[in-house]
C-alpha positions in Angstrom: -11.1 -6.7 12.4 -9.3 -6.2 15.6 -7.8 -9.7 16.2 -9.0 -11.7 13.0 -7.1 -13.0 9.9 -8.1 -12.6 6.6 -6.0 -13.5 3.7 -5.0 -10.7 0.7 -3.1 -9.8 -2.3 -0.9 -7.0 -3.2 -2.3 -4.7 -6.3 -0.1 -2.3 -6.1 3.5 -2.0 -3.4 5.9 1.3 -2.8 8.5 1.4 -0.2 5.8 3.0 2.4 2.7 0.9 1.4 0.5 -0.8 -0.5 -3.3 -1.2 -1.9 -4.4 -4.6 -0.8 -7.4 -6.4 -2.4 -9.3 -9.9 -2.1 -10.4 -8.3 1.3 -13.7 -9.7 2.8 -14.4 -7.7 5.3 -14.8 -4.2 5.8 -12.0 -2.2 7.5 -12.1 1.3 8.1 -9.5 4.4 7.6 -7.2 5.3 9.9 -7.0 1.9 11.6 -3.8 -0.2 12.3 -3.1 -3.6 11.2 -0.9 -6.3 11.1 0.8 -7.3 8.0 2.6 -10.8 7.8 5.0 -11.9 5.0 7.3 -14.5 6.2 8.2 -14.1 9.4 8.2 -10.3 8.5 5.8 -8.3 10.5 4.8 -4.7 10.1 1.9 -2.1 11.0 0.5 -0.4 8.9 -2.6 2.2 8.8 -5.9 2.2 6.4 -5.6 5.3 4.1 -9.2 4.2 1.8 -11.3 1.4 1.4 -13.6 0.4 -1.7 -15.8 -2.4 -1.9 -14.9 -2.5 -5.7 -17.9 -5.6 -6.2 -20.4 -7.3 -3.6 -17.4 -10.2 -2.5 -14.3 -7.9 -2.8 -13.1 -5.1 -1.2 -9.8 -3.0 -2.0 -7.7 -1.1 1.0 -4.9 1.5 0.6 -2.4 1.2 3.3 0.5 3.0 5.0 3.0 1.8 6.8 3.0 3.1 10.6 6.9 2.0 11.6 8.8 2.0 7.6 10.7 -1.4 7.4 13.5 -1.7 4.9 12.4 -4.5 2.1 9.5 -5.3 3.9 8.0 -6.4 0.4 11.2 -8.3 -0.8 11.9 -6.0 -3.3 14.5 -2.7 -3.4 11.3 -0.3 -4.2 13.6 3.1 -3.4 15.4 4.0 -6.4 13.2 3.1 -8.3 10.1 5.5 -6.6 13.0 8.4 -7.3 13.5 7.3 -10.5 9.5 8.1 -11.4 9.1 11.2 -9.3 11.9 12.5 -11.5 10.5 11.3 -14.2 6.9 13.1 -13.3 8.7 16.2 -12.0 10.3 16.6 -15.5 7.4 16.0 -17.2 4.9 18.9 -15.0 8.0 21.1 -16.2 7.8 20.1 -19.4 3.6 20.7 -19.2 4.6 23.9 -17.7 6.4 25.5 -20.5 4.6 24.9 -23.0 
């Protein structure tokens, strides 16, 4: 994929990564890619790749150099809340 361009969309986003959909060319885990979002650019490492149908590949990516607000949404507070909720659930489950 080096030097080529392909369009994709995000299915899920976090402050440190995302799940990309609508990929047409296969990427390999460990590969470094550059995403452009408007005027912003950031490097991401491919974590996993899955062929979801004959014409679509999805990939999980993680930021190599995390950028503040790359996605245009402040996700840090939401992620902290989700982590707190998950920890509470695990505490409740372990008490039963």
